[in-house]
C-alpha positions as CSV (number, residue, x, y, z in Angstrom):
1,M,44.8,79.9,38.3
2,N,44.0,80.5,41.8
3,A,46.5,82.0,44.7
4,K,48.1,79.2,45.8
5,R,48.9,77.7,42.6
6,I,50.5,80.9,41.4
7,L,52.3,80.7,45.3
8,I,53.4,77.3,45.0
9,A,55.0,78.4,41.9
10,E,56.7,81.6,42.9
11,A,58.2,79.4,46.1
12,A,59.6,76.6,43.3
13,V,60.7,79.5,41.0
14,L,62.9,81.1,44.1
15,G,63.8,77.8,45.5
16,G,65.3,77.0,42.2
17,A,67.0,80.4,41.6
18,A,68.9,80.2,45.3
19,L,69.6,76.5,44.7
20,A,71.5,77.5,41.4
21,L,73.2,80.6,43.7
22,L,74.4,78.3,45.8
23,I,75.4,75.2,43.5
24,A,77.7,78.6,41.7
25,E,79.2,79.7,44.3
26,F,80.3,76.4,46.0
27,P,83.5,76.3,45.0
28,G,84.2,79.5,46.3
29,I,83.0,78.4,49.8
30,V,85.3,75.4,49.9
31,R,88.3,77.8,49.0
32,E,87.2,80.1,51.5
33,V,86.9,77.0,54.4
34,R,90.4,75.8,53.1
35,L,92.1,79.3,53.6
36,W,90.2,79.6,57.1
37,R,91.9,76.0,58.1
38,M,95.3,77.1,56.7
39,A,94.5,80.2,58.7
40,G,94.4,78.5,62.1
41,F,90.9,78.7,62.3
42,R,89.2,75.4,64.1
43,P,85.6,76.1,65.5
44,G,85.1,74.7,69.1
45,P,86.3,75.7,72.6
46,R,89.8,75.0,71.7
47,N,90.4,77.1,69.1
48,R,93.7,79.6,69.3
49,L,92.5,82.8,67.6
50,R,89.5,83.2,69.7
51,A,91.4,82.8,73.0
52,T,94.2,85.0,72.1
53,H,91.8,88.0,71.1
54,A,89.3,87.1,74.2
């Protein structure tokens, strides 16, 4: 194998591992977003938390 094929194979393995990690962590990320919304965090200029602490 030449160097280009090895680099492509390494990139594919690392990309697959990153995708697997993202898929495994997705339920936790969704749960965190729900908690932020329940706590009153809203992105944008009308965010109450940022306005009170600025």
